[in-house]
C-alpha positions as CSV (number, residue, x, y, z in Angstrom):
1,M,22.6,-116.2,-153.6
2,P,22.2,-119.9,-153.0
3,T,21.4,-121.4,-149.7
4,G,23.1,-124.1,-147.6
5,R,20.9,-126.5,-149.9
6,G,21.7,-124.4,-153.1
7,W,25.6,-124.7,-152.2
8,A,25.7,-128.2,-151.6
9,A,23.5,-129.4,-154.9
10,V,26.8,-127.7,-156.3
11,G,29.5,-129.4,-154.6
12,V,27.4,-132.5,-155.0
13,A,27.5,-131.4,-159.2
14,A,31.2,-130.5,-159.3
15,A,31.5,-134.3,-157.7
16,L,29.6,-136.0,-160.1
17,L,31.8,-134.2,-163.0
18,V,34.8,-135.4,-161.5
19,L,33.4,-139.3,-161.4
20,W,31.6,-138.4,-165.1
21,I,35.4,-138.0,-166.4
22,A,37.0,-140.6,-164.4
23,F,34.0,-143.6,-165.5
24,G,32.8,-142.1,-168.7
25,E,28.9,-143.0,-167.3
26,V,26.3,-140.5,-168.8
27,E,24.0,-141.0,-166.0
28,L,26.6,-139.0,-163.8
29,M,27.3,-136.2,-166.1
30,T,22.8,-135.6,-166.6
31,T,22.5,-135.2,-162.9
32,A,25.1,-133.0,-162.3
33,V,24.0,-131.1,-164.9
34,F,20.5,-130.9,-163.7
35,L,21.4,-129.9,-160.4
36,L,23.5,-126.8,-161.8
37,A,20.7,-125.9,-164.2
38,A,17.9,-125.8,-161.0
39,V,20.6,-123.5,-159.6
40,V,20.8,-121.7,-162.2
41,I,17.4,-121.2,-163.0
42,G,16.8,-120.7,-159.5
43,T,19.2,-117.8,-159.1
44,A,17.6,-116.1,-162.3
45,F,14.1,-116.8,-160.4
46,V,15.0,-114.9,-157.3
47,R,16.0,-112.1,-159.0
48,I,13.5,-111.6,-161.5
49,T,11.0,-112.0,-158.4
50,R,11.5,-108.0,-156.8
51,P,9.2,-108.3,-153.9
52,N,7.3,-105.0,-153.3
53,L,6.2,-105.8,-149.4
54,T,4.5,-104.0,-146.3
55,L,5.4,-104.6,-142.7
56,S,3.8,-103.0,-140.0
57,R,4.5,-103.9,-136.6
58,H,2.3,-103.5,-133.3
59,I,3.5,-104.7,-129.8
60,Y,1.3,-105.1,-126.8
61,P,2.4,-103.4,-124.9
62,T,4.9,-101.1,-125.6
63,Q,6.4,-101.1,-122.1
64,S,6.7,-103.5,-120.1
65,H,8.6,-105.0,-116.9
66,E,11.2,-107.9,-116.0
67,G,9.9,-111.2,-116.8
68,D,6.7,-110.5,-118.6
69,T,5.9,-112.3,-121.7
70,V,5.2,-109.2,-125.1
71,S,3.2,-110.0,-127.6
72,I,4.4,-108.4,-131.6
73,E,2.4,-109.0,-134.5
74,I,3.9,-108.5,-137.8
75,E,1.0,-108.0,-141.2
76,L,2.5,-108.4,-144.5
77,S,1.4,-106.7,-147.3
78,A,2.3,-108.0,-151.0
79,S,1.1,-106.0,-154.6
80,R,1.2,-109.4,-155.7
81,R,1.0,-113.3,-154.8
82,L,3.9,-114.3,-153.1
83,R,5.3,-117.6,-152.5
84,N,8.2,-119.6,-149.8
85,L,8.8,-116.2,-148.3
86,W,10.4,-116.4,-145.3
87,I,9.7,-113.7,-142.2
88,E,12.6,-113.1,-140.0
89,D,12.3,-110.7,-136.7
90,T,15.3,-109.7,-134.5
91,V,14.6,-108.5,-131.4
92,H,17.9,-107.3,-130.1
93,G,19.2,-108.6,-127.5
94,L,15.9,-110.4,-126.8
95,G,15.9,-113.1,-129.5
96,V,14.9,-113.8,-133.6
97,A,11.5,-115.1,-134.6
98,R,11.5,-116.9,-138.1
99,F,8.8,-118.3,-139.9
100,A,7.4,-118.8,-143.3
101,A,4.3,-117.2,-144.9
102,A,3.2,-116.3,-148.0
103,A,0.8,-113.2,-149.4
104,T,-1.7,-112.4,-151.6
105,P,-2.4,-108.9,-152.6
106,S,-5.9,-109.3,-151.2
107,I,-4.9,-110.8,-147.8
108,P,-2.3,-109.8,-145.9
109,A,-0.5,-112.0,-143.8
110,M,-0.4,-112.0,-140.5
111,A,1.9,-113.4,-137.8
112,R,2.7,-113.7,-134.1
113,Y,4.8,-114.6,-131.6
114,E,5.9,-113.8,-128.3
115,V,9.3,-112.1,-126.0
116,H,10.2,-113.0,-122.7
117,C,11.9,-110.0,-120.8
118,R,14.3,-111.0,-119.2
119,S,16.0,-107.9,-118.5
120,R,15.5,-104.4,-118.4
121,G,16.2,-101.8,-120.7
122,V,15.5,-100.6,-124.3
123,F,15.4,-103.0,-126.8
124,A,15.5,-102.1,-131.2
125,V,12.9,-104.6,-132.9
126,G,13.1,-105.0,-136.4
127,P,13.5,-104.6,-139.1
128,A,12.7,-107.5,-139.9
129,E,14.5,-109.3,-142.9
130,V,12.4,-110.8,-145.9
131,A,13.5,-113.7,-148.0
132,I,12.2,-115.2,-151.3
133,L,13.0,-118.5,-152.0
134,D,12.9,-120.6,-155.3
135,P,11.1,-123.4,-155.1
136,F,13.5,-126.0,-154.8
137,G,14.9,-123.9,-152.0
138,L,18.6,-123.4,-153.5
139,N,18.7,-119.5,-154.0
140,E,17.3,-117.0,-151.7
141,R,16.8,-113.1,-152.3
142,R,16.7,-110.8,-149.0
143,S,15.9,-107.4,-148.5
144,R,14.5,-105.5,-145.4
145,A,11.0,-104.6,-144.5
146,G,9.4,-102.1,-142.2
147,G,10.9,-100.3,-139.7
148,T,12.6,-100.0,-136.2
149,D,10.3,-100.2,-132.9
150,R,11.4,-99.9,-129.4
151,L,10.5,-101.9,-126.9
152,T,10.6,-100.6,-123.1
153,V,11.5,-103.4,-120.5
154,Y,10.7,-101.7,-117.1
155,P,12.7,-103.4,-113.7
156,R,10.6,-105.5,-112.1
157,I,8.1,-103.6,-109.8
158,E,7.6,-105.6,-106.1
159,P,4.2,-104.5,-104.5
160,L,5.0,-102.3,-101.4
161,I,2.6,-101.9,-98.5
162,G,2.6,-99.2,-96.0
163,L,3.1,-95.3,-97.0
164,P,5.3,-93.1,-94.3
165,V,3.8,-90.6,-91.9
166,V,4.7,-87.3,-93.6
167,R,3.6,-84.7,-91.0
168,G,4.3,-80.5,-90.1
169,L,6.6,-79.1,-91.6
170,D,4.9,-77.6,-94.9
171,P,4.6,-74.3,-93.7
172,V,0.9,-73.8,-95.7
173,Q,-0.5,-77.0,-94.0
174,Q,-0.3,-79.8,-92.0
175,A,-1.5,-83.0,-93.0
176,I,-0.8,-87.1,-92.0
177,R,-1.3,-87.8,-95.8
178,P,-0.6,-86.3,-99.4
179,T,-3.8,-84.1,-100.5
180,F,-4.1,-83.0,-104.1
181,A,-7.4,-80.6,-102.8
182,P,-6.8,-76.9,-102.9
183,H,-3.0,-76.2,-102.1
184,S,-1.9,-75.6,-105.8
185,G,0.0,-72.2,-107.4
186,E,-0.3,-71.1,-111.1
187,D,2.2,-73.3,-112.5
188,F,1.3,-76.9,-114.8
189,F,2.8,-79.9,-113.1
190,T,1.1,-82.8,-114.8
191,L,-2.5,-83.9,-115.5
192,R,-4.1,-86.7,-112.9
193,E,-7.7,-88.6,-112.6
194,Y,-10.3,-86.0,-110.5
195,Q,-10.2,-86.9,-106.8
196,V,-13.4,-85.9,-104.3
197,G,-12.8,-81.8,-103.5
198,D,-11.1,-80.7,-106.7
199,D,-11.8,-77.8,-108.2
200,L,-13.8,-78.7,-111.5
201,R,-12.7,-75.5,-113.3
202,R,-9.4,-77.2,-113.7
203,V,-11.0,-80.3,-116.0
204,H,-9.1,-81.0,-118.7
205,W,-12.3,-81.9,-121.3
206,P,-10.2,-83.3,-124.3
207,S,-8.0,-85.6,-121.6
208,S,-11.2,-86.5,-119.9
209,A,-12.6,-87.3,-123.2
210,K,-10.2,-89.5,-124.5
211,R,-10.2,-91.2,-121.1
212,D,-13.8,-91.4,-120.2
213,T,-13.1,-89.4,-117.3
214,L,-12.4,-87.0,-115.6
215,I,-9.0,-85.7,-115.6
216,I,-7.5,-82.7,-113.9
217,K,-4.8,-80.3,-114.6
218,Q,-2.8,-80.6,-111.3
219,L,-0.4,-77.4,-110.9
220,E,2.2,-76.4,-108.7
221,I,2.6,-79.5,-106.6
222,P,1.9,-79.5,-102.4
223,W,4.3,-79.8,-100.3
224,Q,3.7,-82.9,-98.5
225,S,3.3,-84.6,-101.8
226,R,6.7,-84.5,-102.7
227,A,9.5,-87.3,-102.8
228,L,12.5,-87.7,-103.9
229,V,13.8,-91.0,-105.0
230,L,17.8,-90.9,-105.4
231,L,19.2,-93.6,-107.1
232,D,23.5,-94.2,-106.3
233,V,25.0,-95.1,-108.9
234,R,28.4,-95.0,-108.2
235,A,29.9,-98.6,-109.2
236,E,32.1,-98.6,-106.6
237,C,29.0,-99.1,-104.1
238,Y,27.8,-102.4,-105.3
239,P,29.9,-105.6,-105.0
240,G,28.3,-106.7,-108.3
241,V,25.8,-106.9,-111.1
242,G,23.0,-108.0,-109.0
243,A,23.5,-106.1,-106.6
244,F,23.1,-102.8,-108.5
245,E,19.9,-104.5,-110.2
246,Q,18.6,-105.1,-106.9
247,A,18.8,-101.4,-105.8
248,V,17.6,-100.2,-109.1
249,R,14.3,-102.7,-108.6
250,G,14.1,-101.0,-105.4
251,A,14.1,-97.7,-106.7
252,A,11.6,-98.9,-109.3
253,A,9.3,-100.6,-106.4
254,T,9.3,-96.8,-104.4
255,L,8.6,-94.8,-107.2
256,A,5.7,-97.0,-108.3
257,H,4.3,-97.2,-104.5
258,L,4.5,-93.9,-104.0
259,H,3.1,-92.7,-107.1
260,K,0.1,-95.0,-106.2
261,G,-0.3,-93.5,-102.5
262,S,-1.0,-89.9,-104.3
263,F,2.6,-89.0,-103.9
264,A,4.6,-87.4,-106.5
265,P,8.1,-88.9,-106.9
266,E,11.0,-87.6,-108.5
267,L,13.9,-89.5,-109.7
268,W,17.2,-88.0,-109.5
269,T,21.0,-90.4,-110.4
270,T,23.4,-88.4,-111.5
271,Q,21.4,-86.2,-112.6
272,R,17.2,-85.6,-112.7
273,S,15.3,-88.0,-115.2
274,G,13.0,-85.9,-117.3
275,P,11.9,-81.9,-117.1
276,R,9.6,-80.7,-114.8
277,S,6.3,-80.4,-116.9
278,G,4.4,-83.4,-118.4
279,D,4.1,-87.1,-117.1
280,R,6.9,-87.3,-114.8
281,Y,7.0,-90.8,-113.4
282,H,6.6,-92.4,-116.6
283,Q,10.1,-90.3,-117.2
284,S,11.3,-91.6,-114.0
285,M,10.8,-95.0,-115.2
286,D,12.2,-94.7,-118.2
287,T,15.6,-93.5,-116.5
288,L,15.4,-96.7,-114.7
289,A,15.2,-98.6,-117.6
290,T,18.5,-97.7,-118.6
291,V,20.7,-96.5,-115.8
292,Q,24.0,-98.3,-115.5
293,P,27.0,-97.8,-112.6
294,V,29.0,-95.0,-113.2
295,A,32.3,-96.0,-111.9
296,N,34.3,-92.4,-110.0
297,L,31.1,-90.3,-109.1
298,D,31.8,-87.4,-107.2
299,H,27.9,-87.3,-104.9
300,R,28.7,-83.7,-103.6
301,R,27.8,-82.7,-107.8
302,T,24.2,-84.2,-107.5
303,V,23.7,-82.8,-103.5
304,S,25.1,-79.1,-105.0
305,R,22.7,-79.7,-108.0
306,L,19.4,-81.0,-105.1
307,R,20.4,-78.0,-103.3
308,R,20.1,-75.3,-105.4
309,K,17.1,-76.4,-107.4
310,G,15.4,-76.5,-103.7
311,A,14.6,-80.0,-103.4
312,G,12.5,-80.4,-100.3
313,G,9.2,-81.8,-100.1
314,G,7.5,-84.9,-97.6
315,V,9.3,-87.9,-98.1
316,L,13.3,-89.1,-99.3
317,V,14.0,-92.7,-100.3
318,F,17.8,-92.8,-100.4
319,V,18.6,-96.0,-102.3
320,T,22.3,-97.6,-102.4
321,G,24.4,-100.6,-102.0
322,I,27.3,-100.9,-99.1
323,P,27.2,-97.7,-97.1
324,D,30.1,-95.3,-97.0
325,E,31.3,-91.8,-95.9
326,G,30.1,-90.5,-99.5
327,A,26.6,-91.5,-99.0
328,L,25.8,-91.0,-95.5
329,T,27.3,-87.4,-96.0
330,A,25.3,-86.8,-99.5
331,F,22.1,-88.6,-97.4
332,Q,22.9,-85.9,-93.7
333,V,23.3,-82.9,-96.8
334,L,19.4,-83.5,-98.2
335,A,17.9,-85.1,-95.1
336,N,17.2,-81.7,-93.4
337,D,15.0,-80.5,-96.4
338,F,12.5,-83.6,-95.7
339,A,9.7,-84.4,-93.0
340,R,10.8,-88.3,-93.5
341,T,14.0,-89.8,-95.0
342,I,14.4,-93.8,-96.1
343,V,17.3,-95.7,-96.7
344,M,17.2,-98.8,-98.8
345,V,20.0,-100.4,-98.6
346,V,21.5,-103.7,-100.8
347,T,24.1,-105.7,-98.9
348,D,25.1,-109.6,-98.2
349,R,27.6,-108.6,-96.1
350,A,26.8,-109.8,-92.4
351,G,26.2,-106.5,-89.9
352,D,24.1,-103.8,-89.7
353,G,25.4,-101.2,-92.4
354,A,22.9,-99.0,-92.1
355,A,23.2,-98.6,-88.2
356,P,24.7,-94.5,-89.4
357,F,21.9,-93.8,-90.7
358,R,19.7,-95.2,-88.6
359,Q,21.2,-93.5,-85.7
360,A,20.4,-90.2,-88.2
361,G,16.8,-90.2,-88.0
362,A,15.9,-92.3,-90.8
363,L,13.9,-95.3,-91.6
364,T,15.7,-98.1,-93.4
365,V,15.1,-101.0,-95.3
366,M,18.0,-103.7,-96.5
367,S,17.5,-106.5,-98.6
368,R,20.3,-109.0,-100.1
369,P,21.4,-109.2,-104.1
370,G,17.9,-111.1,-105.4
371,G,16.1,-110.7,-102.4
372,S,13.3,-108.6,-101.5
373,W,12.0,-105.6,-100.2
374,A,8.7,-106.2,-98.9
375,P,9.3,-107.4,-95.7
376,G,11.7,-104.7,-94.8
377,W,9.2,-101.8,-96.2
378,R,6.6,-102.9,-94.4
379,T,8.8,-103.4,-91.2
380,A,10.3,-99.9,-91.7
381,M,6.7,-98.2,-92.0
382,E,4.9,-99.8,-89.2
383,S,7.9,-98.9,-86.6
384,S,6.7,-94.9,-88.1
385,W,3.4,-95.4,-87.6
386,S,4.1,-96.7,-84.1
387,T,6.4,-93.6,-82.9
388,A,3.9,-90.9,-84.8
389,S,2.0,-88.0,-82.5
390,V,-1.4,-87.6,-82.5
391,G,-3.0,-84.7,-83.3
């Protein structure tokens, strides 16, 4: 197929033929014939040249966060020598990379480009389009090479300081901080790194050999370690897209912080984020990468499923927008099953919209769209420490 340059050559040739007819100058006809012949020969060239290309793609890292820069490396192998190659690789929703290349059978062609992750989500990468041009660049032949890869961009995670005090309601034990040591059942929960006091009989040797560190099979999760992060996805609670994105970032920051602090957080939106077994943390982050607000959602269904599931444990974190009666009712129903409750509110309105939650005994953290969660989180945690009983 002719390129833009090829169509321009055809147009110039047609104009020269018209001028030859009008003025009878042989040079005009010769130039027109030359241009048309170049286009025809170029068309034959790209039709005869059948590329046999193999393209592989490597993404570093495959999972990133908003604002990160991801490197994508392409390796192109050919069964014969090829020149004048143009490769176009698309990261759908983020951008397109175009570059020229040449391939030989013995030396694969390598290319690398970077993608700025402007927003969270799951983005398809490829397949790449390969164009072979004739020596004059008048014609091209396009084909697809390589498969489709997936780039997962998690919400931006803001570092938080301070963990909530969890005390006293576990029928088995009372503890200020979560512990994995002797208290577990027989149902497999997840794999985690060894901690002092763990039973060495639960070492998972294949994973330990792969990671070069001791990995323990965590069975039934201890009561104090259970944490539920409930993200309110009702569209009517958020004045705009920015407010909802701030709530998603708050949920992601809380999940990461509790996970790092030896809790086992579980995410719920309109439904649970994943199955009970496996890497629950990464399943929750995958959910946050794609979650969207839902219009006309009834919170009572989510609360009912949680109560039937037997949700309860050390910490409940409820992330919502402008507080309303539905959010307060859902919080009041669930709060009785947890030792400590935290409400994170996104609002740009004046006044203390979180007062009803505070009166119900919750620690409250407030943020404006595009703001920061860390100051409010630290203040709330310090207030819980100052009021915690000793012993």
